[in-house]
N, C-alpha and C positions, 0 to 999 in steps of 0.2 A: 503496498499499499504506499501513496506517495505522502508529499505532503500536504495538509489537510490546511485551508484558508479559512479565520474565523474571525470575529470581532467583537471587541468588549467596551463595556460605557460604564465608568467611573463618575458615581451620582453623589456629590457631597453634600453634607449638612453640618454646619459650624464647622468642629475638629472631628467630624466622622465620614464614613463612605460605607455606602450600601454593598455589602456580598454578599453573595450564595453560601452557603456553610453546608457542608457535603463530608461523607465518613466513606474510607474503604480504603483502596490497595493505592497508593500513589507512588511518585517517582524518589522521596524523601523516607518512603516507611509506609505503615499504615496507623491511620487514625483519623483526626479530623482538619481538614483542608479548606482554605476559604480562594473565592473567586469572584471576579464580577459579573456582572450579568451579561449575558451575549452568548453567541453561539456560533454556527457553523455559515460561510457564506456560500449561497447557492451558486451553480453556474449559472452566469448572467448577470448576476444581480451586484451591485457598488456597495461597500461597505456601509456605507450609512445607512442604505434602505434594511442592509441584514440585520442592520441595529437595532432599528425601530420595528421591524418584524419581530425579530426575538425577542424583545421587550412586549411586546404584542401577547404574543405565544405564551410567554412563559409566565407574566406576570399580569394582562392584561391590560396596561398603562400605555399611554402615549408618552415619548420624550421628544425631546428638541435637541438636537446635536451642537453643541456651542463650539466647539473646535479639536480638530486632531490633536493627539500626542506623537505618535509614532507605531511604529511598525516594531515589534517583537518576533525573534523566533526563536521558537521552543524546541531545542532537541531533547527527549527524553527517554527513560527507558523502567518498564515496570515490568518485574519478571525477565522476559526473555524476550518481551515487545518492545520495538525500539515505535518510540511518538514524533512525529514532525510536524509543528505547524505554525503558521505565518499570521501572527495575531494584529491586525489593526485597533489600536486602543484612541479613546473618544473621551471627550467629557462631554457629559451629557445632563440635562434637567428633566426633571417630569415637567409634562405639560401643564398638568393638576396639580399647585401647589398644596393641595392638602392633603396629598401623600406623602408630605415630609412629617407628618404627625404621625404617621405608622410607625408602629416600633419593629414591626414584623413583616412580612410578603411571603404567601406561599409562590412557591414555583413548582409549577406543570408540565413536563417534559414530557410525551408519550403518556407510560405507565409511572414513571418517577416521578417521585411528589419530594422536593427539599425546600428550604426555607432560608429567604434573604433579610438579614440584621444590620442596625445600624454597630459598627463596629469603628468605635477610638481609634484613633490612624496613629497615634504613639504606640497604639497598643500591637496592632495590628504589625506592624512596622519591628517587633521587638523578634528575637529569637524565635519566641515560645509560640508562636503561631508559625503555620506552613500558609503562603500566602501563591498563586497560582495565576499566571504563568509565570516560570523562570525569570527572570528580571524586571519584574513589577515591582518587588520590593527597592532592590536599588534605581528605578527612574524615580522611585520618593524620596530616599536617603542624599541619591546626588542632588536634589533637585530639580530636575526634568519633568517632576509634575509639580504645580505649585499654583493653590487652590484663595 
């Protein structure tokens, strides 16, 4: 299988960032990990449009794409399987400002259900939490993402 193109949206509220919480095997072991909301870019689809579609499919909400941040290339290994993602990163806002008052969001992707919650940015950047994709934490720590 070749590289996968995907897109992720960073939503901020004060000193918090909205992240999906997942649990399972990942490239750093097994357990809980976090990632921004988003998903796969379909063939013929622009990354911004894919991001809007993913937020609608997974959370049932509309977003406004504020700005492009960068593309991260994430090559990782889980067990003996190698994964390769090219990830377009954007800063986005909820179209409906009332959504910023919610503490958690249910994410539905086919039969899979998870949740997203507001995480304190300085905590998620600590070594205690696992944040994906690889390289995202470094973008924050090096000042490449400033809100």
